[in-house]
N, C-alpha and C positions, 0 to 999 in steps of 0.2 A: 433515366428514371423509369420509363416504361419497361425496360428490360428487367429491372429489379422487381417491378410489380408483377411481371409475368412469372418470375421465378418462384414466387411465394403465393400460396393461396391467401388472398387478401382478407377474406372473411375471417378466418381463424386468427391471423396475425394481428389484424386491427382490433378485434374484440379483446384479445389478451394484452394488447399494447406492446407486443414483442417486435412487431415490424418496425416500430419507431426506434427501438433500441438497436436493432440490426442496422437500420439505415444510418443512424448516427455513428455507430461503431465502424462500419466498413466504407461509408461513402462521405463522411464528414471530412472536409479539407484539412481540418486541424490534425488529423491522424497522419497526414503525409509528412515525412521527415523534413523535407525542404521548408514547409510552412512552419513547422514547430521550431526549427532552427532560426528562422527569420524572426518569429515572435519572441523567442528567447533572447536574441541579440537586442531587439528593440527594448525589452524590459530590463536588461542588465544595466546597472549604473544609474538607475533612477534615483533622484534626490527628492525627498519629501520636505515640504515646508514645515516650519516649527508648529504652525497651527494644525496641520494634518497629523503630525506626529503626536501632538497632544490629544487630538480626538481619538486616534487609534489606541493610545495608552488608556484613556478614560473608558473606552469601550471594553477593553480587555480586563479591567480591574474587577475582581470579584468572581471571575469565571475560573473554573477548574481547568488545569492543563489537559490537553488531549490524551496524554499518556499517564495520567494520574492513577487510573485503576485498570490498566491493560491486563487482560487475562494472561497468565503464564509468566508474568514478570513480578516476582515477589521480592521486594527489597528487604523484607524482614528476614528472609532465609539466606540472603546473600552473605557469604563470608562466615557462616555459622560453623562452629566446630561440631563434627559428627562423632558419635561414639563408635568404639570398635565393633560392637554388635551390629550397628546400623550399616557400617561399611562392609562387613561380611555378608549381610543380607543383600546389599546392593550388588556385590560381586557375584553372588549366587544367582541373583535375578537376571543379570546381564550376561551371564556365561553362555557362550554359544551364539550370541547375537552378532550379526555382521555389521560393522560400522558403516555409517551412511557414506563415508568418503573413501571406502576401500576400493582400490583400483584407480582412483583419480590421480593424475600426475601432479607433482609438486610444482607450483609456480615460483619462478625466481625473479 
């Protein structure tokens, strides 16, 4: 702990609250792969009682799903037929662009 404190100028880090973030990210035992695996195994296969399941269900009713209005995902445009003019413009706009996966090896 003292080693970590010496590495950072405590005044600046504590004022801005970043020291706490750093400590939790790099020194929290939950970030260790062994601990994460152990916790994961302990939580798998849990069975909730009927009462608990009813409470969870009641709590979620009326709330919007987390991905209802995610930016960049427009369901209204999905599967839409595009005009020839639009396709030509799209081809011209992307001409000369290097694909994001160029040079990556194909996985089998």
